[in-house]
C-alpha angles and dihedrals in degrees: 000000000000141000131123128175130201140126109354100324143058129176136199106185089311099333108120131192129191108239105170121136110343088005091070121131100297143087098228112332111001111110125210120254098173122118120228091259091053091050090055095050101036099075092057090050091048092051090048091049092050092049092046090048090053091047091054091048089058093048100046120081119267123242120269115295087232090069126103096248135056132195091263090064092076090238122127106242108220125204136174087266101055107023096094091045094052101038104037119076091352117160088223130067107242129209112203130194112205106198143154118233092221093054112107094206088053091052091049092047096047096084089055093051091049090050088050091053090052092044096056098032091120090057091077130144091021091058130021128191120216142168140195130198107228093187094075119094094236094050100042095086090047091058092047092053088054091053097251113162102154139031139275099022123168121202132183119220115198118224113272092022110178128235111282095030113141097194128232117287124228100233115211088350121196120258096221133082095239094052093045090050092054090047090056092051089049089055094046091055091056089058115126130197128339091049118206101270092221097050116103123220111279102179121103120274131223135222091252092057093046092050089060097035100104091046089072104021127071101205132128097219136034113190118200117198112199114204143142122267096265096052121105097192097099092051093045093050089047089057092041088060094047094107096048131089131216095033133085126190125207130183118228121190122221087242092066091096097179096061094035091054095040093055095035094235115182103159128067119230105032135133130225130186113225119204129208090247090058095257120136137192132183116250108241113224134156093240130016093240141117100260094050094046091050094047094049095046094049089057100048115124111278095014110126135167113266111265093012122112116247119258111282126225125251089255092056090044089057092055094046100050131067094240135041114276113262113215109226145174107256092205093061140072120233127214088215088067093049092050092046091050090051091048095053092039095054103029097033116030100027087043089066087072108076089188122028115204146143116005092000092056089050090048092051092049092053093045094051091041091058093045091051099044122122122186135160094353093309125112109209087217102043095203135140118290095257093054093044090052091051093050090050090051095049092045093051090050094047096048088052093055104106099178126090096246143028133194120245086229089066091047090049090056088057095045088050091048091230088174086064095228106187119262093003124126144129106220111243126226134029122281108173119192117152086021097052117131129212085237127037092246097051128092111328112111099022089050088047093053093050091046091050096053095043086056091049093051090050094047090049088053092048092048091050093236117198100227116058091197096048096103098033092048089052090049094047091051093046094049091047094050106032116011105118098216098076097188088052090051089052092051091049090049091051090054093047094048090048101051116357088106088069091071109097103146136044087247093054089050090057091048094044093057091046094051093047091048088054090049090055089048090055092050094047098042107121095014121130088254092062113106110227087216091054111033117195106253137165099274140252094038120220089255090056096043116007092172089059091068128067139148133239124235091269091053096257117142116255132181117233096224094192089058092041092055092048089050093051093046089055100039095050096035115128089235089061098051114111121222098203119140095015119147111244115262092233089056090048092051094047091050088051090051090049090053092049092049089050089051091049090048090050092053091049090048090051090052092051092047092047092052090047091055091048091049093049091047094051091049094052096041114023092183093058107072099144125060118236122245088256092051091049091053090048090051091051090051091049090049092051089049092048091047090053091048090048091057089059095045124098119236091252090052090051090051095049090049094050094048091049091054093049091051091052091052090051091051088055 
């Protein structure tokens, strides 16, 4: 995206930074040489370059599947075919790991590199992370050309690196995310002209520059992070806010006595919000640390991700969705979402398979078995009695199927309770509440699926299930066989293959699903599928569970897993699920009976029509009393079409059609 610095102004799709004097286009010592006109046009060029770079990454072939990284790891996968294109003359600085997939140290380091990619995701497009597997035949020469003699090797390539550049090696680099992050900042600050257009200023500011900041910058918030000279927090937060508009971040050293005295700063680090009128307030956070500053600043009023629409009001949401907006409590789970997820899962996704066999049939049996399970007074799916009865009925039927395949038509008969077992029904239709989106294509079913399986893992824990992997294994199988978003299914499978073996207890199953959900949130933050009203954050937020968050001795954010587990067990507990907006069970059962009556009427109608055709045929051709095989097949096809048509017909339409046929027969 999107940043350019020069003269006294820089803009990233509306995000402006004051860059006069020391705040010129540099991170330390580089001085701007751009004219005002260049400053105005450069951001658009940078954004176009970033988009084109991303497009090329999608087109070019991925690295070998045998490598240590996949596309879902947020690491650029380099090959002999794209390495020059992505590293040379790039508008972004690029960090590259050269590794060999057979190297034990590389294997051990790969989780750290993946974590680093997630940690600095918001630094794009100023900084990109990439990797190349030197063990493959096609990449071996590439690695030799870049002077690689041992693995793993990490190199830093400045923006606009020229052909033939071999990058700068990280010598004796740290094996932790924090240390690598600091190394990257150190390398950024050695950058000479031309400076990466998307990189914000990282050098300390002064009181003189701050006093004139709002004269040349049109932002709603200026955050000043006070720290000592050895701290990296100010620079880290500046890069963390790179992709957000209406906020600017500046670093102030404790030696800047004018600002320190003016604001009365006594703690380092600390963060203050400076207003255009000269007012200032301290940013309230749970811990004075990078992650907490970044989270709080990204959620200030008016701060939005670059290129994303601002959050819409409930009134606008009502106009943009197919149904009226349903006000709801964001801190609770709704049964309506669980039932809607079940409906779409079983009547939508599974229905796409006309015949269910092999692995898909096994996946379906596992899925339904978990949904229907009851143990120690706990239903794994804590639904209403009618839904639980239906799931039990379907599960019993499925487990009794001894063949290697079933038709979806037979399954649909069970889902619709065609046998009319009393008090048994799966509510039809979708009625999203906590999973509503501000647009019809946002959230909804994906949110419902995640919620459903979180509830199942918690219910299995409460029921003291014997198999820690029971629910996760069912989820993995279902997603692999039926989930409609195939790239999503592949990403989930990659996560499961990578770490599902770590789950050894029911508690770890609950935490595994939570941590992987957060990993997906990190990957999708800022994507087109992100709802501006519901940004994809690392959940639960500090506001929702302050005890879940803590910091290590070095100031790094850390999750308190004991507190997280307690929060999840409470949040997804059956006793906490709200039943607002649910359709009454008597209405559900009556609709089901109406549907069955329509089906029976349709079958009777088909019988009458078939007899009419036979009578008409015998009258016109007395010698022809038996239909041919072809005619029987055609009749069967017609019957299927008529049955489908009948399912869509209203009762009054069925009656009119039946009366019309009877009148025709009387006329004959």
